[in-house]
PAFI-986460 format. One record per residue (C-alpha): residue in three letters; x, y, z. Coordinates in Angstrom, 3 decimals. Layout:
N
(zanu "ALA", (X, Y, Z))
...
end
This chain:
445
(zanu "MET", (38.133, 104.135, -48.727))
(zanu "LEU", (40.808, 106.058, -50.615))
(zanu "LEU", (43.633, 104.278, -52.357))
(zanu "THR", (46.903, 104.954, -50.586))
(zanu "THR", (50.059, 105.924, -52.369))
(zanu "PHE", (53.229, 103.934, -52.152))
(zanu "LEU", (55.558, 106.900, -52.514))
(zanu "SER", (55.833, 109.803, -50.069))
(zanu "THR", (54.882, 113.318, -51.060))
(zanu "ILE", (57.475, 116.006, -51.714))
(zanu "PRO", (57.204, 119.809, -51.446))
(zanu "LEU", (55.735, 121.576, -54.437))
(zanu "LEU", (56.459, 124.986, -55.910))
(zanu "SER", (53.642, 127.504, -55.821))
(zanu "LEU", (51.604, 127.719, -58.962))
(zanu "VAL", (51.861, 130.827, -61.093))
(zanu "SER", (48.779, 132.943, -61.478))
(zanu "ALA", (46.427, 132.670, -64.422))
(zanu "GLU", (46.057, 135.201, -67.214))
(zanu "PRO", (43.654, 138.091, -66.702))
(zanu "LEU", (40.111, 137.019, -67.359))
(zanu "GLY", (37.835, 138.446, -70.012))
(zanu "VAL", (36.971, 138.057, -73.645))
(zanu "ALA", (39.867, 136.511, -75.517))
(zanu "PRO", (41.446, 138.597, -78.304))
(zanu "PRO", (42.060, 137.036, -81.712))
(zanu "ARG", (44.429, 134.084, -81.500))
(zanu "VAL", (48.022, 134.868, -82.465))
(zanu "PHE", (50.222, 131.788, -82.311))
(zanu "GLU", (53.966, 132.237, -82.243))
(zanu "LYS", (56.342, 129.647, -83.628))
(zanu "ARG", (57.791, 127.963, -80.574))
(zanu "GLN", (58.135, 124.230, -80.907))
(zanu "VAL", (59.207, 122.945, -77.506))
(zanu "GLU", (60.719, 119.593, -76.616))
(zanu "LEU", (60.183, 117.909, -73.266))
(zanu "SER", (63.447, 116.635, -71.820))
(zanu "GLY", (63.916, 113.232, -70.262))
(zanu "GLU", (64.864, 114.914, -67.001))
(zanu "MET", (61.607, 116.859, -66.917))
(zanu "ILE", (59.607, 113.746, -67.791))
(zanu "ASP", (61.163, 112.013, -64.783))
(zanu "LYS", (60.111, 114.907, -62.554))
(zanu "VAL", (56.574, 114.902, -63.934))
(zanu "ARG", (56.335, 111.140, -63.427))
(zanu "THR", (57.688, 111.314, -59.867))
(zanu "LEU", (55.110, 113.913, -58.909))
(zanu "ALA", (52.389, 111.857, -60.554))
(zanu "TYR", (53.272, 109.034, -58.167))
(zanu "ASN", (53.751, 111.229, -55.126))
(zanu "LEU", (50.579, 113.298, -55.363))
(zanu "ASN", (48.132, 110.446, -55.941))
(zanu "ASN", (45.824, 109.086, -53.259))
(zanu "LYS", (42.415, 108.832, -54.938))
(zanu "SER", (41.226, 105.831, -56.914))
(zanu "TRP", (40.824, 107.637, -60.237))
(zanu "GLU", (44.197, 109.345, -59.824))
(zanu "ASN", (45.938, 105.996, -59.537))
(zanu "GLY", (43.881, 104.572, -62.393))
(zanu "THR", (44.871, 107.466, -64.633))
(zanu "LEU", (48.484, 107.067, -63.579))
(zanu "ALA", (48.355, 103.367, -64.465))
(zanu "GLN", (47.185, 104.210, -67.973))
(zanu "ALA", (49.833, 106.922, -68.321))
(zanu "ILE", (52.542, 104.459, -67.283))
(zanu "ILE", (51.299, 101.951, -69.839))
(zanu "GLU", (51.124, 104.417, -72.712))
(zanu "PHE", (54.359, 106.272, -71.973))
(zanu "ASP", (56.659, 103.615, -70.508))
(zanu "TYR", (55.204, 100.276, -71.648))
(zanu "PRO", (53.334, 100.863, -74.930))
(zanu "SER", (53.381, 97.167, -75.823))
(zanu "PHE", (50.576, 96.836, -73.240))
(zanu "SER", (48.510, 99.609, -74.812))
(zanu "PRO", (45.704, 99.029, -77.325))
(zanu "PHE", (46.963, 102.118, -79.151))
(zanu "ASN", (49.881, 99.904, -80.193))
(zanu "THR", (48.822, 98.218, -83.436))
(zanu "SER", (50.789, 95.097, -82.440))
(zanu "HIS", (49.052, 94.718, -79.082))
(zanu "THR", (47.420, 91.322, -78.562))
(zanu "ARG", (45.379, 89.725, -75.793))
(zanu "PRO", (47.515, 89.291, -72.663))
(zanu "SER", (45.519, 86.152, -71.858))
(zanu "THR", (46.962, 84.458, -74.954))
(zanu "THR", (50.351, 86.203, -75.235))
(zanu "PRO", (53.139, 84.613, -73.151))
(zanu "SER", (55.537, 87.496, -73.820))
(zanu "LEU", (53.101, 89.884, -72.143))
(zanu "GLN", (52.325, 87.487, -69.304))
(zanu "SER", (56.026, 87.291, -68.472))
(zanu "SER", (56.604, 91.041, -68.546))
(zanu "VAL", (53.687, 92.788, -66.836))
(zanu "PRO", (55.362, 95.979, -65.567))
(zanu "ASP", (56.207, 96.220, -61.879))
(zanu "PRO", (54.573, 99.666, -61.488))
(zanu "ILE", (51.297, 98.247, -62.790))
(zanu "ILE", (51.528, 95.269, -60.450))
(zanu "SER", (52.247, 97.626, -57.543))
(zanu "LEU", (49.173, 99.730, -58.272))
(zanu "ALA", (47.058, 96.598, -58.612))
(zanu "ARG", (48.407, 95.165, -55.365))
(zanu "VAL", (47.687, 98.355, -53.411))
(zanu "THR", (44.175, 98.293, -54.860))
(zanu "LEU", (43.487, 94.776, -53.611))
(zanu "GLU", (45.029, 95.582, -50.231))
(zanu "ASN", (42.382, 98.292, -49.867))
(zanu "ARG", (39.534, 96.322, -51.418))
(zanu "PRO", (36.637, 95.773, -48.994))
(zanu "THR", (36.661, 92.080, -48.117))
(zanu "ALA", (32.895, 92.180, -47.623))
(zanu "GLN", (32.659, 92.489, -51.398))
(zanu "ASN", (34.414, 89.178, -51.989))
(zanu "ALA", (31.891, 86.773, -53.469))
(zanu "ASP", (34.331, 83.979, -52.682))
(zanu "THR", (34.242, 84.665, -48.942))
(zanu "LEU", (30.642, 85.724, -48.260))
(zanu "ASP", (27.176, 84.670, -49.263))
(zanu "ASN", (26.787, 87.898, -51.228))
(zanu "PRO", (23.240, 88.573, -52.468))
(zanu "PHE", (24.636, 90.646, -55.337))
(zanu "ARG", (26.748, 89.599, -58.280))
(zanu "GLY", (30.226, 91.009, -58.284))
(zanu "GLY", (32.121, 93.255, -55.933))
(zanu "ARG", (33.689, 96.693, -56.229))
(zanu "LEU", (37.436, 97.142, -56.275))
(zanu "LEU", (37.323, 99.923, -53.685))
(zanu "GLU", (34.813, 101.479, -51.315))
(zanu "ASP", (33.951, 104.821, -52.882))
(zanu "GLY", (31.034, 107.208, -53.247))
(zanu "SER", (31.691, 106.898, -56.947))
(zanu "SER", (30.828, 103.550, -58.446))
(zanu "ALA", (32.945, 104.444, -61.481))
(zanu "ASP", (36.271, 105.785, -60.238))
(zanu "PRO", (37.677, 102.492, -58.869))
(zanu "ALA", (37.030, 100.865, -62.254))
(zanu "SER", (39.801, 103.064, -63.643))
(zanu "LEU", (42.161, 100.591, -61.947))
(zanu "GLY", (40.480, 97.618, -63.586))
(zanu "VAL", (42.958, 97.314, -66.448))
(zanu "ALA", (45.892, 97.313, -64.018))
(zanu "VAL", (44.227, 94.622, -61.896))
(zanu "LEU", (43.403, 92.564, -64.985))
(zanu "LEU", (46.996, 92.770, -66.235))
(zanu "ALA", (48.318, 91.734, -62.825))
(zanu "GLY", (46.017, 88.733, -63.038))
(zanu "GLU", (47.600, 87.770, -66.353))
(zanu "SER", (51.108, 87.988, -64.904))
(zanu "GLU", (52.859, 84.637, -64.640))
(zanu "ARG", (54.720, 85.953, -61.576))
(zanu "VAL", (51.880, 87.250, -59.413))
(zanu "GLY", (48.663, 86.250, -61.160))
(zanu "GLY", (47.879, 83.597, -58.573))
(zanu "ASP", (48.584, 85.764, -55.524))
(zanu "VAL", (45.657, 86.004, -53.113))
(zanu "ILE", (45.242, 89.353, -51.351))
(zanu "GLY", (42.403, 89.923, -48.930))
(zanu "GLY", (40.799, 86.647, -49.934))
(zanu "VAL", (40.765, 87.237, -53.680))
(zanu "ASN", (43.219, 87.091, -56.574))
(zanu "PHE", (43.635, 89.719, -59.273))
(zanu "SER", (41.629, 87.937, -61.949))
(zanu "VAL", (38.646, 87.329, -59.685))
(zanu "ALA", (38.739, 90.942, -58.480))
(zanu "ALA", (38.721, 92.199, -62.076))
(zanu "ARG", (35.833, 89.923, -63.023))
(zanu "GLU", (33.808, 90.941, -59.987))
(zanu "GLU", (34.337, 94.623, -60.807))
(zanu "VAL", (32.874, 93.983, -64.265))
(zanu "GLU", (29.884, 92.223, -62.707))
(zanu "TYR", (29.476, 95.016, -60.164))
(zanu "GLN", (29.216, 97.563, -62.986))
(zanu "LEU", (26.782, 95.466, -64.987))
(zanu "TYR", (24.474, 94.250, -62.225))
(zanu "ASN", (24.822, 96.379, -59.089))
(zanu "VAL", (25.292, 100.003, -60.132))
(zanu "PRO", (22.186, 102.186, -60.622))
(zanu "ARG", (21.191, 103.058, -64.182))
(zanu "THR", (19.124, 105.713, -65.885))
(zanu "SER", (15.865, 104.754, -67.545))
(zanu "GLU", (17.771, 104.684, -70.842))
(zanu "GLY", (20.313, 102.215, -69.453))
(zanu "ALA", (23.311, 104.457, -68.780))
(zanu "ILE", (25.385, 103.115, -65.877))
(zanu "SER", (25.689, 105.679, -63.088))
(zanu "HIS", (28.924, 107.358, -62.064))
(zanu "ARG", (27.655, 107.367, -58.494))
(zanu "ALA", (26.871, 104.400, -56.287))
(zanu "ALA", (23.833, 105.741, -54.427))
(zanu "GLU", (21.697, 107.014, -57.310))
(zanu "ALA", (21.763, 107.400, -61.065))
(zanu "GLN", (23.920, 110.382, -61.936))
(zanu "LEU", (26.001, 110.793, -65.073))
(zanu "TRP", (29.434, 112.440, -65.052))
(zanu "ALA", (31.653, 112.988, -68.072))
(zanu "ASP", (34.492, 111.552, -65.948))
(zanu "PHE", (32.814, 108.133, -66.161))
(zanu "MET", (33.937, 107.846, -69.764))
(zanu "TYR", (37.571, 107.338, -68.774))
(zanu "MET", (36.816, 105.033, -65.858))
(zanu "VAL", (34.284, 102.392, -66.891))
(zanu "PRO", (33.897, 101.953, -70.696))
(zanu "PRO", (37.644, 101.471, -71.335))
(zanu "PHE", (37.800, 98.810, -68.619))
(zanu "LEU", (34.722, 96.971, -69.867))
(zanu "ALA", (36.136, 97.100, -73.391))
(zanu "TYR", (39.562, 95.839, -72.352))
(zanu "TYR", (38.070, 93.018, -70.303))
(zanu "GLY", (35.979, 92.080, -73.327))
(zanu "PHE", (39.057, 92.221, -75.543))
(zanu "ASP", (41.140, 90.042, -73.219))
(zanu "THR", (38.380, 87.462, -72.785))
(zanu "ALA", (37.152, 87.543, -76.414))
(zanu "ASN", (33.739, 88.783, -75.306))
(zanu "GLN", (32.101, 90.897, -78.005))
(zanu "THR", (29.126, 91.619, -75.767))
(zanu "LEU", (31.321, 93.592, -73.381))
(zanu "LEU", (32.883, 95.522, -76.249))
(zanu "GLN", (29.396, 96.434, -77.441))
(zanu "ILE", (28.336, 97.441, -73.924))
(zanu "ALA", (31.354, 99.747, -73.682))
(zanu "TYR", (30.338, 101.387, -76.954))
(zanu "ASP", (26.698, 101.605, -75.879))
(zanu "GLN", (27.640, 103.385, -72.669))
(zanu "CYS", (29.584, 105.961, -74.681))
(zanu "ARG", (26.535, 106.478, -76.897))
(zanu "LEU", (24.156, 106.813, -73.953))
(zanu "TYR", (26.427, 109.271, -72.185))
(zanu "ARG", (26.749, 111.392, -75.321))
(zanu "ASP", (22.978, 111.441, -75.652))
(zanu "ALA", (22.645, 112.662, -72.067))
(zanu "LEU", (25.591, 115.048, -71.681))
(zanu "GLN", (26.148, 116.687, -75.062))
(zanu "ASP", (25.174, 120.341, -75.342))
(zanu "LYS", (23.443, 120.454, -78.703))
(zanu "ASP", (24.521, 124.028, -79.470))
(zanu "THR", (28.266, 123.713, -78.832))
(zanu "LYS", (28.688, 119.902, -79.153))
(zanu "LEU", (30.689, 120.030, -75.917))
(zanu "TRP", (29.667, 117.816, -73.000))
(zanu "ARG", (28.219, 118.957, -69.707))
(zanu "HIS", (30.039, 117.749, -66.634))
(zanu "ILE", (27.153, 116.265, -64.623))
(zanu "VAL", (23.462, 115.607, -65.205))
(zanu "GLY", (20.843, 113.999, -62.970))
(zanu "GLY", (21.180, 112.829, -59.395))
(zanu "GLU", (19.401, 115.659, -57.647))
(zanu "GLY", (19.498, 113.939, -54.271))
(zanu "ASN", (23.216, 114.001, -53.503))
(zanu "GLY", (23.827, 117.753, -53.575))
(zanu "ILE", (26.446, 117.457, -56.324))
(zanu "SER", (25.754, 119.312, -59.544))
(zanu "ASP", (27.693, 120.920, -62.372))
(zanu "SER", (26.028, 121.470, -65.715))
(zanu "GLY", (28.962, 123.477, -67.074))
(zanu "LEU", (31.081, 122.571, -70.095))
(zanu "TRP", (34.096, 121.606, -67.992))
(zanu "ALA", (37.307, 121.196, -69.984))
(zanu "THR", (38.613, 118.284, -67.941))
(zanu "GLY", (35.272, 116.499, -68.234))
(zanu "ASN", (35.434, 116.856, -71.998))
(zanu "GLY", (39.003, 115.552, -71.887))
(zanu "TRP", (37.923, 112.537, -69.848))
(zanu "ALA", (35.219, 111.850, -72.427))
(zanu "THR", (37.401, 112.125, -75.530))
(zanu "ALA", (40.273, 110.118, -74.083))
(zanu "GLY", (37.966, 107.392, -72.806))
(zanu "MET", (36.152, 106.986, -76.113))
(zanu "LEU", (39.456, 106.721, -77.962))
(zanu "ARG", (40.592, 103.964, -75.600))
(zanu "VAL", (37.381, 102.075, -76.338))
(zanu "ALA", (37.862, 102.569, -80.092))
(zanu "ALA", (41.484, 101.399, -79.940))
(zanu "THR", (40.529, 98.345, -77.888))
(zanu "ILE", (37.798, 97.331, -80.330))
(zanu "ARG", (40.331, 97.653, -83.150))
(zanu "ARG", (42.723, 95.266, -81.433))
(zanu "SER", (40.006, 92.685, -80.882))
(zanu "GLU", (39.032, 89.789, -83.116))
(zanu "PHE", (35.688, 91.519, -83.628))
(zanu "SER", (37.096, 94.670, -85.208))
(zanu "GLY", (35.761, 93.819, -88.650))
(zanu "ASP", (32.226, 93.496, -87.322))
(zanu "MET", (32.459, 96.667, -85.251))
(zanu "GLN", (33.959, 99.188, -87.657))
(zanu "ASP", (30.806, 101.316, -87.508))
(zanu "GLN", (31.137, 101.561, -83.736))
(zanu "VAL", (34.783, 102.588, -84.044))
(zanu "ASN", (33.919, 105.272, -86.584))
(zanu "ASP", (31.115, 106.565, -84.364))
(zanu "LEU", (33.474, 106.895, -81.426))
(zanu "ALA", (36.056, 108.762, -83.490))
(zanu "GLY", (33.368, 111.077, -84.807))
(zanu "TRP", (32.078, 111.830, -81.311))
(zanu "VAL", (35.606, 112.629, -80.154))
(zanu "GLY", (36.060, 114.880, -83.168))
(zanu "GLU", (32.912, 116.829, -82.267))
(zanu "ILE", (34.350, 117.736, -78.893))
(zanu "VAL", (37.877, 118.522, -80.056))
(zanu "ASP", (36.595, 120.653, -82.925))
(zanu "ALA", (34.401, 122.644, -80.551))
(zanu "ALA", (37.228, 123.071, -78.050))
(zanu "LYS", (39.840, 124.225, -80.553))
(zanu "SER", (37.503, 126.918, -81.871))
(zanu "ARG", (37.495, 128.373, -78.359))
(zanu "VAL", (41.237, 128.475, -77.675))
(zanu "THR", (42.270, 131.656, -75.867))
(zanu "SER", (45.263, 133.878, -76.610))
(zanu "SER", (47.094, 131.859, -73.949))
(zanu "GLY", (47.100, 128.809, -76.231))
(zanu "LEU", (44.764, 126.954, -73.845))
(zanu "VAL", (41.034, 126.415, -73.513))
(zanu "ARG", (39.187, 127.795, -70.529))
(zanu "ASN", (38.333, 125.665, -67.519))
(zanu "TYR", (34.677, 126.038, -68.496))
(zanu "ILE", (35.246, 126.146, -72.199))
(zanu "ASP", (32.366, 128.414, -73.238))
(zanu "ASP", (32.539, 130.747, -70.220))
(zanu "GLN", (34.526, 133.905, -70.961))
(zanu "SER", (35.008, 134.558, -67.237))
(zanu "SER", (36.680, 131.193, -66.643))
(zanu "PHE", (40.462, 130.893, -66.424))
(zanu "PRO", (42.587, 129.090, -69.052))
(zanu "ASP", (43.274, 125.590, -67.745))
(zanu "THR", (46.269, 123.399, -68.484))
(zanu "ALA", (44.754, 120.123, -67.256))
(zanu "GLY", (41.722, 119.957, -69.522))
(zanu "SER", (43.659, 121.474, -72.425))
(zanu "THR", (46.334, 118.797, -72.090))
(zanu "MET", (43.833, 115.932, -72.224))
(zanu "LEU", (42.101, 117.447, -75.248))
(zanu "ALA", (45.465, 117.811, -77.005))
(zanu "TYR", (46.211, 114.176, -76.182))
(zanu "SER", (42.951, 113.223, -77.866))
(zanu "ALA", (43.747, 115.306, -80.940))
(zanu "PHE", (47.128, 113.590, -81.325))
(zanu "ARG", (45.454, 110.192, -80.947))
(zanu "LEU", (42.909, 111.016, -83.641))
(zanu "SER", (45.879, 111.554, -85.941))
(zanu "THR", (47.979, 108.543, -84.955))
(zanu "MET", (44.929, 106.290, -85.165))
(zanu "GLY", (44.431, 107.482, -88.726))
(zanu "PHE", (41.100, 109.251, -88.277))
(zanu "THR", (41.958, 112.880, -88.996))
(zanu "ASN", (44.817, 115.368, -88.955))
(zanu "ASP", (42.459, 118.327, -88.726))
(zanu "HIS", (43.211, 118.988, -85.070))
(zanu "THR", (46.996, 118.563, -84.914))
(zanu "GLY", (47.641, 122.311, -85.077))
(zanu "PHE", (45.545, 122.707, -81.941))
(zanu "ALA", (47.312, 119.782, -80.284))
(zanu "ASN", (50.765, 121.121, -81.111))
(zanu "GLN", (49.841, 124.562, -79.796))
(zanu "VAL", (48.642, 123.176, -76.471))
(zanu "HIS", (51.689, 120.915, -76.238))
(zanu "SER", (54.070, 123.811, -76.849))
(zanu "THR", (52.184, 126.027, -74.404))
(zanu "VAL", (52.121, 123.468, -71.605))
(zanu "VAL", (55.692, 122.253, -72.041))
(zanu "GLY", (57.143, 125.706, -72.626))
(zanu "ARG", (55.247, 127.737, -70.046))
(zanu "HIS", (53.440, 125.598, -67.517))
(zanu "LEU", (55.886, 123.054, -66.107))
(zanu "ALA", (57.692, 124.284, -63.012))
(zanu "ASP", (61.322, 123.387, -62.397))
(zanu "ASN", (60.271, 120.472, -60.185))
(zanu "GLY", (57.872, 119.100, -62.818))
(zanu "THR", (54.616, 120.501, -61.434))
(zanu "LEU", (51.934, 121.245, -64.014))
(zanu "THR", (50.965, 124.829, -63.195))
(zanu "ASP", (47.726, 126.703, -63.866))
(zanu "ALA", (45.674, 123.523, -63.568))
(zanu "VAL", (42.168, 123.410, -62.154))
(zanu "ASP", (41.729, 122.070, -58.644))
(zanu "PRO", (40.456, 118.531, -59.363))
(zanu "LEU", (38.284, 118.632, -56.238))
(zanu "VAL", (36.864, 122.158, -56.634))
(zanu "TRP", (36.072, 122.417, -60.306))
(zanu "ASP", (35.722, 126.194, -60.643))
(zanu "ARG", (38.973, 127.090, -58.870))
(zanu "LEU", (42.561, 127.205, -59.942))
(zanu "GLY", (44.549, 124.615, -58.033))
(zanu "THR", (47.220, 125.658, -55.554))
(zanu "ALA", (48.702, 122.318, -54.483))
(zanu "GLY", (49.280, 120.531, -57.771))
(zanu "SER", (46.959, 118.316, -59.775))
(zanu "PRO", (47.620, 114.583, -59.431))
(zanu "GLU", (45.596, 113.777, -62.540))
(zanu "GLY", (47.196, 116.710, -64.358))
(zanu "GLN", (50.636, 115.168, -63.888))
(zanu "SER", (49.404, 111.982, -65.555))
(zanu "PHE", (47.755, 114.019, -68.312))
(zanu "VAL", (51.169, 115.422, -69.227))
(zanu "LEU", (52.592, 111.904, -69.553))
(zanu "LEU", (49.635, 110.843, -71.673))
(zanu "MET", (49.930, 113.869, -73.960))
(zanu "GLN", (53.665, 113.342, -74.349))
(zanu "ALA", (53.179, 109.657, -75.170))
(zanu "ALA", (50.691, 110.564, -77.892))
(zanu "TYR", (52.918, 113.393, -79.130))
(zanu "ASN", (55.934, 111.082, -79.366))
(zanu "GLU", (53.961, 108.554, -81.405))
(zanu "TYR", (52.642, 111.350, -83.603))
(zanu "ARG", (56.164, 112.619, -84.341))
(zanu "THR", (57.520, 109.105, -84.879))
(zanu "ALA", (54.768, 108.563, -87.439))
(zanu "GLY", (55.938, 111.626, -89.354))
(zanu "GLY", (53.673, 114.270, -87.876))
(zanu "SER", (55.001, 117.818, -87.980))
(zanu "ASP", (55.149, 120.358, -85.183))
(zanu "ASP", (55.052, 123.894, -86.513))
(zanu "THR", (52.916, 126.101, -84.298))
(zanu "GLU", (53.396, 129.254, -86.352))
(zanu "GLY", (50.292, 130.981, -87.708))
(zanu "LYS", (46.862, 129.522, -88.128))
(zanu "ASP", (45.649, 126.132, -86.986))
(zanu "GLU", (46.576, 123.911, -89.905))
(zanu "SER", (47.046, 120.181, -89.803))
(zanu "GLY", (50.466, 118.645, -90.187))
(zanu "GLY", (49.739, 115.103, -89.203))
(zanu "VAL", (50.552, 111.635, -90.366))
(zanu "ALA", (49.345, 110.397, -93.731))
(zanu "LEU", (45.942, 108.740, -93.669))
(zanu "GLY", (44.978, 105.564, -95.475))
(zanu "VAL", (41.928, 103.447, -96.211))
(zanu "LYS", (39.554, 102.729, -93.288))
(zanu "GLY", (41.464, 104.973, -90.902))
(zanu "THR", (44.885, 103.370, -91.107))
(zanu "TRP", (47.904, 105.461, -91.978))
(zanu "VAL", (50.069, 103.986, -94.677))
(zanu "ALA", (52.736, 106.556, -95.392))
(zanu "LEU", (54.600, 109.319, -93.604))
(zanu "VAL", (54.149, 112.978, -94.430))
(zanu "ALA", (57.117, 115.318, -94.555))
(zanu "VAL", (57.498, 117.778, -91.695))
(zanu "GLY", (55.881, 121.109, -92.498))
(zanu "VAL", (53.470, 119.884, -95.173))
(zanu "ALA", (49.887, 120.948, -94.524))
(zanu "LEU", (47.363, 118.173, -95.092))
(zanu "VAL", (43.879, 118.916, -96.353))
(zanu "GLY", (41.447, 116.681, -95.743))
(zanu "ALA", (36.194, 113.874, -60.147))
(zanu "TRP", (36.022, 114.109, -58.110))
(zanu "ALA", (33.953, 111.537, -56.146))
(zanu "ALA", (33.903, 111.530, -52.378))
end
């Protein structure tokens, strides 16, 4: 069952065509810092709402809303604390998050409710879906709604928000197929690993563990990232393959898909940020550093393959593949987060270039992200807008804003040099760097 939207769709402009394909010439970056206006942000956000109707699209939108509009609820905020023990958060859970959570429970299969049936399995999925992972992308929104003092006790379809969130955790841990190594499947029918999983399940498990002071769940979230890297990473390029395993369902894609790599980097950073906010951060610093390093592997490989367009290709290592705004945007988001989290400024030149390219050249007058891959047909350029791409723009802009507020520079002239925030001991930034100073240092059916 697909998650319905609560806003109507509006007409979209046609997407502009992609650059000619072929081997990219040497990169020549012009100086063109571009700011994204509040009016354009509103248009991007409106389309993000209006285009969504899949579970993962709404889950990604929920995270974009949190990071862009309500950062006090984001683990990337160094002041973020457990909603379960923070009255100020319980009294201010954002209405858009509650709305997304409510629509989720309205569409939740009642047969999954352990409270209403003698269910032989532990837990119950948030939504009926061929993907066991995609509905979990809404888990944080449902959990936050459960912490709300206004609606936390509401019962929808025989279950309240908190119970639904808990049962989704149990569904992932006990019901979903796994590989022989223990990796939780992205698909419900058989064990199949998708890079997309990284944004859907580990961040939710980590956040649930954070909110309930459960270190075991935080460790499981990390372990799933490790197992997925082991299975999906291409050892030559360090990029991740989109899909491995699951020969029986007819779905396959072993390519180095840009959006899949963006899902992976962004998801691992959410897990790292959540561990940092937890009371177990001191005991789990090695896990945090691992996650940052694994993200850095991907971003470093992607930035070395930027085309003359300022973007990476849809299949990053395939010279015949078109430059793609969606995957490039998520990778730029991850590069900004690596800087604002204090890990490295090495990739901020790449992030600024993608940001300037997307904002300056690939947002139509109505806010549509153009030249984005079709999220349902992974090797084709989209023609009807990308719901997840709209949210990616909000996520990138949220990270960019925090990067600039922290003192990060944006000078896209010349070679890819860092101009990020100052870094301190153990990955925390302790001082601001002057602008211009170079630092050395899915779709599921």
